[in-house]
Every structure is written in structure tokens, then in C-alpha cells.
C-alpha positions, 0 to 999 in steps of 0.5 A: 878239832875234837877228834885230835888226840889230847883235846879236852874241850873247844870253847867258841866265842864269836870268830874265835875258838879256844881249844883246851888240851891235855898236858903237853898234847899239841894241836895239829895246825894242818888238821885244823885247817883241813877240818875248817875248810871241809866245813866251808870256814876259813883259818886266820891264825893259831897260837899256843898260850898257857892259861890259868884253869878256873876252879869252876866252869859251866858248859852251856848248849844254846840255840837261836843265835841272832 
């Protein structure tokens, strides 16, 4: 997904991914499905939503999920 134009960040939470886009950029659903299928994952649904951007955000890189 990050290779598509306009993608600022991808936030993973369980079985969901939130993709933050630049301005009016749009995520190509067909490309997302193909990328997930290539990694052996499935695709359930996709919807566009307007979200309020927080003033501060933290990006954490973790390991050892249980």
C-alpha cells in the first residue's frame, strides 16, 4: 500500500489497517487487493472516511507479538 502515490502512513491494528492519505489522493482498491493476495492475506472491505488529525502522534516499532 505504501507504494501507491499519496500514502502518508499505514497504521495496523489487529485485522484492520488505517491508511492516511495526502490531500485528495485516493487509494486504488485493485492494487490493495493484489498486494494483500501477493502476501497470502485476504481483503474484506474498504471505506473512505474523514478523520481528525491529532496534534501529536507516535509511531512505534515493536516485536514479539503474542
